[in-house]
C-alpha positions as CSV (number, residue, x, y, z in Angstrom):
1,M,-38.7,16.2,27.1
2,K,-40.9,13.3,28.2
3,S,-39.0,10.0,28.9
4,F,-39.3,7.2,26.5
5,F,-41.2,5.2,29.0
6,N,-43.9,7.9,29.6
7,K,-44.3,8.6,26.0
8,F,-44.7,5.1,24.7
9,N,-45.6,3.2,27.8
10,S,-43.4,0.4,26.8
11,L,-42.1,-0.8,30.1
12,V,-44.5,-3.4,31.2
13,I,-43.3,-5.3,34.1
14,T,-45.5,-7.8,35.7
15,F,-44.2,-7.1,39.2
16,A,-46.6,-6.9,42.1
17,A,-45.5,-5.6,45.4
18,P,-45.5,-8.2,48.1
19,L,-48.5,-6.6,49.9
20,L,-50.6,-7.1,46.7
21,L,-49.3,-10.6,46.2
22,L,-50.5,-11.6,49.7
23,L,-53.8,-9.9,50.1
24,L,-56.7,-12.1,49.0
25,S,-60.3,-11.4,48.4
26,L,-62.8,-13.6,50.2
27,S,-65.7,-11.8,48.5
28,V,-66.4,-13.0,45.0
29,T,-68.3,-11.7,42.0
30,A,-71.7,-13.2,41.1
31,S,-70.1,-15.1,38.1
32,Q,-67.2,-16.3,40.2
33,A,-69.5,-17.6,42.9
34,A,-71.5,-19.4,40.3
35,E,-68.7,-20.9,38.3
36,Q,-65.6,-21.4,40.8
37,E,-66.3,-25.0,41.4
38,Q,-68.6,-27.8,40.1
39,L,-70.4,-29.3,43.0
40,Q,-71.0,-33.0,43.1
41,A,-74.0,-33.9,45.3
42,G,-73.2,-36.4,48.1
43,D,-75.2,-39.3,49.2
44,A,-77.4,-37.4,51.7
45,V,-78.6,-35.2,48.9
46,L,-78.9,-37.9,46.2
47,N,-81.0,-40.0,48.5
48,S,-83.4,-37.4,49.5
49,P,-85.8,-35.9,46.9
50,E,-86.5,-32.8,49.1
51,L,-82.7,-32.0,49.5
52,M,-82.2,-32.6,45.8
53,S,-84.9,-30.2,44.9
54,H,-83.2,-27.4,47.0
55,Y,-79.9,-28.3,45.6
56,L,-81.0,-28.2,42.0
57,A,-82.7,-24.8,42.7
58,A,-79.5,-23.5,44.2
59,E,-77.4,-24.6,41.4
60,I,-79.7,-23.1,38.7
61,A,-80.0,-19.8,40.6
62,A,-76.2,-19.6,40.9
63,H,-75.7,-20.3,37.3
64,D,-78.1,-17.6,36.4
65,G,-76.5,-15.1,38.8
66,D,-79.3,-15.0,41.3
67,L,-77.0,-15.3,44.3
68,A,-79.8,-14.4,46.9
69,T,-81.9,-17.3,45.9
70,A,-78.9,-19.6,45.5
71,F,-77.7,-18.8,49.2
72,E,-81.2,-19.3,50.5
73,Q,-81.4,-22.8,48.9
74,Y,-78.1,-23.8,49.9
75,M,-78.7,-22.9,53.6
76,Q,-81.9,-24.9,53.4
77,I,-79.8,-28.1,53.0
78,L,-76.6,-27.0,54.8
79,V,-77.1,-28.9,57.9
80,P,-78.9,-32.0,56.7
81,A,-76.5,-32.5,53.9
82,N,-73.5,-32.0,56.1
83,E,-71.1,-31.6,53.0
84,V,-67.9,-29.6,52.7
85,S,-68.6,-28.6,49.1
86,I,-72.0,-27.1,50.0
87,A,-70.7,-25.3,53.1
88,R,-67.9,-23.8,51.1
89,R,-70.3,-22.7,48.4
90,A,-72.6,-21.2,50.8
91,T,-69.9,-19.5,52.6
92,H,-68.4,-17.9,49.4
93,I,-71.9,-16.7,48.3
94,G,-72.8,-15.5,51.7
95,L,-69.6,-13.4,52.0
96,H,-70.4,-11.8,48.7
97,L,-74.0,-11.0,49.8
98,K,-72.7,-10.0,53.3
99,S,-75.5,-12.1,54.8
100,E,-75.7,-12.4,58.6
101,M,-76.5,-16.1,58.2
102,V,-73.1,-16.8,56.5
103,T,-71.3,-17.5,59.8
104,E,-73.3,-20.8,60.3
105,A,-72.1,-21.9,56.9
106,A,-68.5,-21.0,57.6
107,K,-68.5,-22.7,61.0
108,L,-69.8,-25.9,59.5
109,W,-67.1,-25.7,56.8
110,T,-64.4,-25.5,59.4
111,Q,-66.0,-28.4,61.4
112,L,-66.0,-30.6,58.3
113,A,-62.6,-29.6,57.0
114,P,-60.5,-28.5,60.0
115,D,-57.3,-28.4,57.8
116,D,-58.8,-26.2,55.2
117,L,-57.0,-22.9,55.3
118,D,-59.7,-21.1,53.3
119,A,-62.5,-22.2,55.8
120,W,-60.5,-20.7,58.6
121,K,-59.8,-17.4,56.7
122,A,-63.5,-17.1,56.0
123,L,-64.5,-17.7,59.6
124,L,-61.7,-15.2,60.8
125,V,-62.8,-12.4,58.6
126,L,-66.4,-12.9,59.9
127,R,-65.3,-12.9,63.5
128,V,-63.2,-9.7,63.0
129,N,-66.1,-8.0,61.2
130,A,-68.5,-8.9,64.1
131,G,-66.0,-7.5,66.6
132,D,-65.8,-10.9,68.2
133,R,-62.2,-10.8,69.6
134,E,-62.4,-14.1,71.5
135,G,-63.8,-15.9,68.5
136,A,-61.2,-14.3,66.2
137,V,-58.4,-15.4,68.5
138,Q,-59.6,-19.0,68.3
139,A,-59.9,-18.9,64.6
140,I,-56.4,-17.6,64.4
141,D,-55.0,-20.4,66.4
142,S,-56.9,-23.0,64.3
143,L,-55.8,-21.1,61.1
144,M,-52.1,-21.3,62.2
145,K,-52.4,-25.0,62.8
146,A,-53.9,-25.6,59.4
147,A,-51.1,-23.5,57.9
148,E,-48.5,-25.6,59.6
149,T,-50.2,-28.7,58.1
150,D,-50.3,-27.1,54.7
151,Q,-46.6,-26.1,55.2
152,S,-47.6,-22.4,54.4
153,D,-47.0,-19.1,56.2
154,G,-49.8,-18.7,58.7
155,F,-48.7,-15.2,59.9
156,I,-49.1,-13.9,56.3
157,Q,-52.4,-15.5,56.0
158,V,-53.7,-13.9,59.2
159,A,-52.4,-10.5,58.1
160,A,-54.0,-10.9,54.7
161,V,-57.3,-11.8,56.2
162,V,-57.7,-9.2,58.8
163,A,-56.7,-6.6,56.2
164,E,-59.9,-7.7,54.3
165,G,-62.0,-7.1,57.5
166,N,-64.0,-4.0,58.2
167,N,-62.7,-3.7,61.8
168,K,-59.2,-2.4,61.1
169,E,-58.7,-1.6,64.8
170,L,-59.4,-5.1,66.1
171,G,-57.5,-6.6,63.0
172,L,-54.3,-4.7,63.9
173,E,-54.7,-5.7,67.6
174,L,-54.9,-9.4,66.6
175,V,-51.9,-9.3,64.5
176,K,-49.8,-7.4,67.1
177,S,-51.0,-10.1,69.7
178,L,-49.9,-12.9,67.4
179,A,-46.5,-11.3,66.8
180,E,-45.8,-10.7,70.4
181,R,-46.3,-14.5,70.9
182,H,-43.6,-15.1,68.2
183,E,-41.3,-12.2,68.6
184,R,-38.3,-14.3,67.4
185,D,-40.0,-15.4,64.2
186,P,-39.3,-13.0,61.3
187,R,-42.5,-14.0,59.7
188,A,-44.4,-12.6,62.5
189,H,-42.7,-9.2,62.2
190,Y,-43.3,-9.1,58.4
191,A,-46.9,-10.0,58.9
192,L,-47.3,-7.2,61.5
193,A,-45.5,-4.8,59.0
194,I,-48.2,-5.5,56.5
195,A,-50.9,-4.8,58.9
196,Y,-49.3,-1.6,59.9
197,F,-48.7,-0.6,56.3
198,G,-52.4,-1.4,55.5
199,Q,-53.3,1.2,58.3
200,K,-50.8,3.7,56.7
201,D,-48.5,3.6,59.7
202,E,-45.3,3.5,57.7
203,V,-43.1,4.2,60.6
204,A,-44.3,1.3,62.7
205,A,-44.2,-0.9,59.6
206,E,-40.6,0.0,58.9
207,K,-39.6,-0.8,62.6
208,E,-41.0,-4.3,62.2
209,L,-39.4,-5.0,58.8
210,R,-36.0,-3.8,60.2
211,E,-36.5,-6.3,63.0
212,A,-37.5,-9.1,60.5
213,L,-34.4,-8.3,58.5
214,K,-32.2,-8.7,61.5
215,L,-33.6,-12.1,62.1
216,K,-33.6,-13.2,58.5
217,K,-31.6,-11.4,55.8
218,D,-32.2,-14.0,53.0
219,D,-35.9,-13.3,52.6
220,P,-36.3,-11.1,49.5
221,K,-39.8,-10.0,50.3
222,I,-38.6,-8.3,53.4
223,W,-36.2,-6.2,51.5
224,V,-38.7,-5.4,48.8
225,L,-41.5,-4.3,51.2
226,L,-39.1,-2.1,53.3
227,A,-37.8,-0.4,50.2
228,R,-41.4,0.3,49.2
229,I,-42.2,1.6,52.5
230,L,-39.2,4.0,52.2
231,D,-40.3,5.2,48.9
232,V,-43.7,6.0,50.3
233,Q,-42.0,8.2,52.8
234,K,-40.1,10.0,50.0
235,R,-36.8,8.5,51.2
236,T,-35.8,7.6,47.7
237,D,-32.0,7.4,48.2
238,E,-32.4,5.2,51.2
239,S,-34.8,2.9,49.3
240,E,-32.3,2.6,46.4
241,E,-29.4,1.9,48.7
242,L,-31.5,-0.8,50.5
243,L,-32.4,-2.5,47.3
244,Q,-28.7,-2.4,46.2
245,Q,-27.7,-3.9,49.5
246,G,-30.3,-6.7,49.0
247,V,-29.2,-7.5,45.5
248,E,-25.6,-7.9,46.9
249,Q,-26.8,-10.0,49.8
250,L,-29.0,-12.2,47.4
251,P,-27.6,-11.8,43.9
252,D,-29.5,-14.8,42.5
253,N,-32.8,-13.6,43.6
254,D,-34.8,-12.4,40.6
255,L,-37.7,-10.8,42.5
256,L,-35.3,-8.5,44.5
257,R,-33.2,-7.7,41.3
258,L,-36.4,-6.8,39.5
259,S,-37.5,-4.5,42.2
260,Y,-34.2,-2.7,42.1
261,A,-34.3,-2.5,38.4
262,E,-37.9,-1.1,38.3
263,H,-36.9,1.4,41.1
264,L,-34.0,2.7,38.8
265,V,-36.3,3.0,35.9
266,I,-38.9,5.0,37.8
267,H,-36.2,7.4,38.8
268,E,-34.8,7.6,35.4
269,K,-31.5,6.0,36.1
270,Y,-31.5,4.3,32.8
271,E,-28.0,3.1,32.5
272,Q,-28.0,1.3,35.8
273,A,-31.4,-0.2,35.1
274,Y,-30.2,-1.5,31.8
275,K,-27.4,-3.5,33.5
276,E,-29.8,-5.0,36.0
277,F,-32.3,-6.0,33.2
278,K,-29.5,-7.6,31.2
279,L,-28.7,-9.7,34.1
280,L,-32.4,-10.5,34.6
281,H,-32.8,-11.3,30.9
282,K,-29.9,-13.7,31.1
283,A,-31.5,-15.4,34.1
284,L,-35.0,-15.3,32.6
285,P,-34.6,-15.3,28.8
286,E,-38.2,-16.4,28.1
287,N,-39.8,-13.8,30.1
288,D,-41.4,-11.4,27.7
289,E,-41.9,-8.4,30.0
290,I,-38.2,-8.4,31.0
291,T,-37.0,-8.7,27.4
292,Q,-39.4,-5.9,26.4
293,A,-38.1,-3.7,29.3
294,L,-34.6,-4.4,28.2
295,G,-35.4,-3.5,24.6
296,S,-37.1,-0.3,25.8
297,L,-34.1,0.7,27.8
298,A,-31.8,0.1,24.9
299,I,-33.8,2.5,22.8
300,E,-33.8,5.1,25.5
301,L,-30.0,4.8,25.7
302,S,-29.6,4.9,21.9
303,L,-28.0,1.5,22.0
304,W,-29.4,0.8,18.5
305,S,-27.5,-2.5,17.8
306,D,-28.6,-3.9,21.1
307,A,-32.2,-2.7,20.7
308,R,-32.4,-4.1,17.2
309,E,-31.3,-7.5,18.3
310,I,-33.8,-7.6,21.2
311,W,-36.7,-6.5,19.2
312,L,-36.0,-8.8,16.4
313,E,-36.0,-11.6,19.0
314,M,-39.3,-10.2,20.3
315,K,-40.9,-10.1,16.8
316,S,-41.2,-14.0,16.9
317,R,-42.9,-14.2,20.3
318,H,-46.6,-14.7,20.5
319,G,-48.5,-11.5,20.9
320,R,-45.5,-9.2,20.7
321,K,-45.1,-8.8,16.9
322,D,-46.8,-5.5,16.4
323,R,-45.0,-3.8,19.3
324,A,-41.7,-5.2,18.0
325,L,-42.3,-4.0,14.5
326,Y,-43.3,-0.5,15.8
327,F,-40.1,-0.3,17.8
328,L,-37.9,-1.8,15.1
329,G,-39.3,1.1,12.9
330,Q,-38.2,3.6,15.5
331,I,-34.8,2.0,15.8
332,E,-34.2,2.3,12.0
333,E,-35.5,5.8,12.0
334,S,-33.2,6.9,14.8
335,S,-30.3,5.1,13.0
336,G,-30.9,7.0,9.8
337,S,-32.4,4.1,7.8
338,A,-35.7,5.9,6.7
339,E,-36.7,3.2,4.2
340,K,-36.3,0.4,6.6
341,A,-38.2,2.3,9.2
342,L,-41.2,3.0,6.8
343,E,-41.1,-0.7,6.0
344,Y,-41.5,-1.8,9.5
345,Y,-44.2,0.9,10.3
346,N,-46.2,-0.3,7.3
347,K,-46.3,-3.8,8.8
348,V,-47.8,-2.6,12.1
349,S,-51.5,-3.5,12.8
350,G,-53.6,-3.8,15.8
351,V,-53.7,-1.2,18.5
352,L,-50.3,0.5,17.4
353,R,-51.4,0.9,13.7
354,T,-52.4,4.6,14.2
355,D,-49.1,5.3,16.1
356,A,-47.2,3.7,13.3
357,K,-49.0,5.7,10.7
358,I,-48.2,9.0,12.5
359,R,-44.4,8.0,12.8
360,S,-44.5,7.2,9.0
361,A,-46.3,10.5,8.2
362,Q,-43.7,12.5,10.2
363,L,-40.8,10.7,8.7
364,L,-42.2,11.3,5.2
365,A,-42.6,15.1,6.0
366,K,-39.0,15.2,7.2
367,Q,-38.0,13.8,3.9
368,G,-39.8,16.5,2.2
369,D,-42.8,14.5,0.9
370,L,-45.5,16.4,2.7
371,P,-48.3,15.5,0.3
372,K,-47.8,11.8,0.8
373,A,-47.6,12.4,4.6
374,L,-50.9,14.3,4.6
375,K,-52.5,11.7,2.5
376,M,-51.4,9.0,4.9
377,I,-52.8,10.9,7.8
378,T,-56.1,11.5,6.1
379,T,-56.4,7.8,5.2
380,A,-55.6,6.9,8.7
381,R,-58.3,9.2,10.0
382,M,-60.9,7.5,7.7
383,A,-59.8,4.1,8.8
384,A,-59.8,4.9,12.6
385,M,-62.5,7.4,13.5
386,E,-61.8,6.8,17.2
387,D,-58.4,8.3,16.7
388,A,-59.7,11.3,14.5
389,V,-58.8,14.1,17.0
390,R,-55.3,12.8,17.5
391,L,-54.8,12.6,13.8
392,Y,-56.2,16.1,13.2
393,L,-53.7,17.4,15.7
394,V,-50.8,15.6,13.9
395,E,-51.9,16.8,10.5
396,S,-52.2,20.5,11.8
397,D,-48.6,20.1,13.3
398,L,-47.2,19.0,9.9
399,L,-48.9,21.9,8.1
400,S,-47.6,24.4,10.7
401,D,-44.1,22.9,10.5
402,A,-44.2,23.5,6.8
403,N,-45.2,27.2,7.2
404,R,-48.7,26.5,6.0
405,G,-50.4,28.1,9.1
406,M,-53.6,29.2,7.3
407,Q,-54.2,25.7,5.9
408,A,-53.5,24.3,9.5
409,M,-56.0,26.8,10.9
410,G,-58.6,25.8,8.3
411,L,-58.1,22.1,9.2
412,L,-58.6,22.8,12.9
413,D,-61.7,24.7,12.2
414,K,-63.0,21.6,10.3
415,A,-62.1,19.4,13.1
416,L,-63.8,21.6,15.7
417,A,-66.9,21.6,13.5
418,E,-66.9,17.9,13.8
419,H,-65.8,17.7,17.4
420,P,-67.2,20.9,19.1
421,Q,-65.7,21.9,22.5
422,Q,-63.0,19.3,22.1
423,V,-60.3,20.7,24.4
424,D,-57.2,19.5,22.7
425,L,-58.3,20.9,19.4
426,L,-59.3,24.2,21.0
427,Y,-55.9,24.4,22.6
428,A,-54.0,23.6,19.4
429,R,-56.1,26.2,17.5
430,G,-55.4,28.8,20.1
431,M,-51.7,28.3,20.2
432,L,-51.6,28.3,16.4
433,G,-53.3,31.6,16.5
434,D,-50.7,32.9,18.9
435,D,-48.0,31.7,16.5
436,M,-49.7,33.7,13.8
437,G,-49.8,36.8,16.0
438,S,-53.5,36.7,16.8
439,L,-54.3,37.3,20.4
440,E,-57.9,37.4,19.5
441,I,-57.8,33.6,18.4
442,L,-55.7,32.5,21.4
443,E,-57.9,34.4,23.8
444,R,-61.2,33.0,22.3
445,D,-60.0,29.4,22.4
446,M,-58.4,29.5,25.9
447,R,-61.5,31.1,27.4
448,A,-63.6,28.5,25.6
449,I,-61.5,25.8,27.3
450,I,-61.7,27.6,30.6
451,K,-65.5,27.7,30.3
452,I,-65.7,24.0,29.7
453,D,-63.0,23.1,32.2
454,P,-62.5,26.0,34.8
455,E,-59.5,24.0,36.3
456,N,-57.6,23.6,33.1
457,A,-54.2,24.9,34.2
458,Q,-52.8,24.5,30.8
459,A,-55.2,27.0,29.3
460,L,-55.1,29.3,32.2
461,N,-51.3,29.4,32.0
462,A,-51.2,29.9,28.1
463,L,-53.5,32.8,28.2
464,G,-52.0,34.3,31.3
465,Y,-48.4,34.1,29.9
466,T,-49.5,35.5,26.5
467,L,-51.0,38.4,28.3
468,T,-47.7,39.2,30.1
469,V,-46.6,41.1,26.9
470,Y,-49.4,43.7,27.2
471,A,-48.5,46.3,29.9
472,D,-52.2,47.1,30.5
473,R,-53.2,43.5,31.2
474,L,-50.4,42.4,33.5
475,H,-52.6,42.2,36.6
476,E,-55.2,40.0,34.6
477,A,-52.3,37.9,33.5
478,R,-51.1,37.3,37.1
479,E,-54.7,36.4,38.1
480,L,-54.9,33.7,35.5
481,I,-51.4,32.3,36.1
482,N,-52.0,32.3,40.0
483,K,-55.0,30.0,39.3
484,A,-52.8,27.8,37.2
485,Y,-50.2,27.7,39.8
486,A,-52.7,26.8,42.6
487,L,-53.8,23.8,40.4
488,M,-50.2,22.6,39.4
489,P,-47.6,24.2,41.7
490,E,-44.9,21.8,40.6
491,S,-45.2,22.7,36.8
492,A,-42.0,24.2,35.5
493,A,-43.9,25.9,32.8
494,I,-46.3,27.6,35.2
495,L,-43.5,28.5,37.6
496,D,-41.8,30.1,34.6
497,S,-45.0,32.2,33.9
498,M,-45.2,33.1,37.6
499,G,-41.6,34.4,37.5
500,W,-42.1,36.2,34.3
501,V,-45.3,38.1,35.1
502,E,-43.7,39.2,38.4
503,F,-40.7,40.4,36.5
504,R,-42.9,42.3,34.0
505,L,-44.6,43.9,37.2
506,G,-41.3,44.9,38.6
507,N,-41.2,42.4,41.4
508,L,-37.7,41.2,40.8
509,D,-37.0,39.2,44.1
510,E,-40.4,37.3,43.5
511,A,-39.6,36.8,39.9
512,E,-36.1,35.2,40.7
513,K,-37.7,33.0,43.3
514,Y,-40.2,31.4,40.9
515,L,-37.7,31.2,38.0
516,R,-35.2,29.4,40.1
517,M,-37.8,26.9,41.1
518,A,-38.7,26.5,37.4
519,A,-35.0,26.0,36.5
520,E,-34.6,23.3,39.2
521,R,-37.4,21.3,37.5
522,D,-36.5,21.9,33.9
523,K,-33.4,23.3,32.0
524,D,-35.7,24.6,29.1
525,S,-33.9,27.4,27.2
526,E,-36.8,29.9,27.6
527,I,-36.8,29.3,31.4
528,M,-33.0,29.8,31.5
529,A,-33.3,33.0,29.2
530,H,-35.9,34.4,31.7
531,L,-33.9,33.6,34.7
532,G,-30.7,35.1,33.3
533,E,-32.6,38.3,32.3
534,V,-34.0,38.7,35.9
535,L,-30.5,38.4,37.3
536,W,-29.0,40.6,34.7
537,V,-31.5,43.4,35.6
538,K,-30.8,42.8,39.3
539,G,-27.1,43.5,38.5
540,N,-26.0,39.9,38.9
541,Q,-24.7,39.8,35.4
542,E,-21.8,37.4,36.0
543,E,-24.3,34.6,37.1
544,A,-26.7,35.5,34.3
545,D,-24.1,35.0,31.7
546,Q,-23.0,31.7,33.3
547,I,-26.6,30.5,33.0
548,W,-26.8,31.5,29.5
549,Q,-23.7,29.9,28.5
550,D,-24.6,26.6,30.2
551,A,-27.9,26.6,28.5
552,L,-26.4,27.4,25.1
553,R,-24.2,24.3,25.4
554,L,-27.4,22.3,25.6
555,E,-29.3,24.3,22.9
556,P,-26.8,26.4,21.0
557,E,-29.4,27.7,18.5
558,S,-32.0,28.7,21.1
559,K,-33.8,31.8,19.9
560,H,-34.9,32.8,23.4
561,L,-31.4,32.7,24.8
562,L,-29.8,34.5,21.9
563,D,-32.4,37.2,21.7
564,A,-32.2,37.8,25.5
565,M,-28.4,38.1,25.5
566,K,-28.3,40.3,22.5
567,R,-31.0,42.6,23.7
568,L,-29.6,43.2,27.2
569,Q,-26.1,43.6,26.1
570,Q,-27.1,46.2,23.6
571,Q,-29.1,48.0,26.3
572,D,-26.0,48.1,28.4
573,E,-23.8,49.5,25.6
574,Q,-26.2,52.4,25.0
């Protein structure tokens, strides 16, 4: 079953990793270059008709998005005007255009504004791109002085700028040299870690961050970036332990706690995440993203009272009403209050309107009012043609669940007439055909999908798995499933098919291998039924029975499990 967060995409946390927070873009879009500042012509320009002519031409060209002309006109007046604002504008546009002349503008900018960090950043990236090591070192020294005057972190500024440059090798060398000169400063190690991380050298980045942490344990960004690097290396448990240690070390730091909470959500440790988000919500009650995440977790954990309270609170917040109404509907539906749920769903508008109509129709069908449910879906489809395919699929499911397979088939035929070669519709019709006992329909539609998309693993697997019941097509089935497996080797469904076709071919050891892999990823009753059957046939009946009993506790009415157990036990009795 998909998690609540994957299905509804409701956990929206505006948390950017430190690397993303620190990196800056010196190149700007045309509109940004034209609009980022309003220039005021200085005395030199105002007192010279010629300079004013170039200035006005540059301003008009920039406003119209003609940056090449704007840059040319600004460069005409760069030296005689001798103004910071013109040097800055020319540099920004020149960086965007990647002009060879932009260095002249950047140098003048630094001369006119020696304490301006942005000026030194621009000149530094140009020196790095040009491979000018000596010039880059001088720019770094000046940048560090400007950062000290500005009371900002010069190490971070340098690391961010060289990451923007094209000469990655020189950029890394410069940051290493800077860090060596300041080996006792944790900011230097952190900046070098960022440079290594940008080069995808996670081992070296980790080493620098651990050194930074020794020197300064109360800097949350060090903990957060180190945890991220451990995650990149698939060292999930270490990352989680580190974040937990960081939260214990700095219990009042919201960034660190948010990073820890986000990690817990990603790894589906929802109960722990809920506790962390409650603390964050207490500290930051007006933060909509945190409140929304807490409400989403409450729904995931079936904490209906808490969820109701949170989403009622969200309903009154600007821009959150529709989402709150939608989830309040889900809360009431899950709590058994169908009428309240329908009332909430009916009030949803905007981007979630179709989702709310689908939930309402599904709820009405559960209550036995299929005609009203179908009418609601049809009306929604007419009102939102962009969602027509999805609504056709929902309607066909409602009909199929009501044992009206022929009507569902007719509906899908109609949908495909309107949306020919639509893969989701073809798949739904093929699977419905399989449910109705028609291999011909399933094979026709799966092969149509494979023709449209030869790498559609879902269709390859569906057709291959279906063919495993036909003794004369087992090798064809294995070929199809093997193609699906090559495309999605981690899919539990495909691993199950791999195991089952090997079992049907008599390759019991191979069958067991794949089915155990499938069971590790998903405890689905069909997978467990297959694994138990292979083990039973291999003579390991005790383990097979244990697997079935465990699976039955999760799904006591599973037809796959009950059929397999009954059939194999009867065979042994005969």
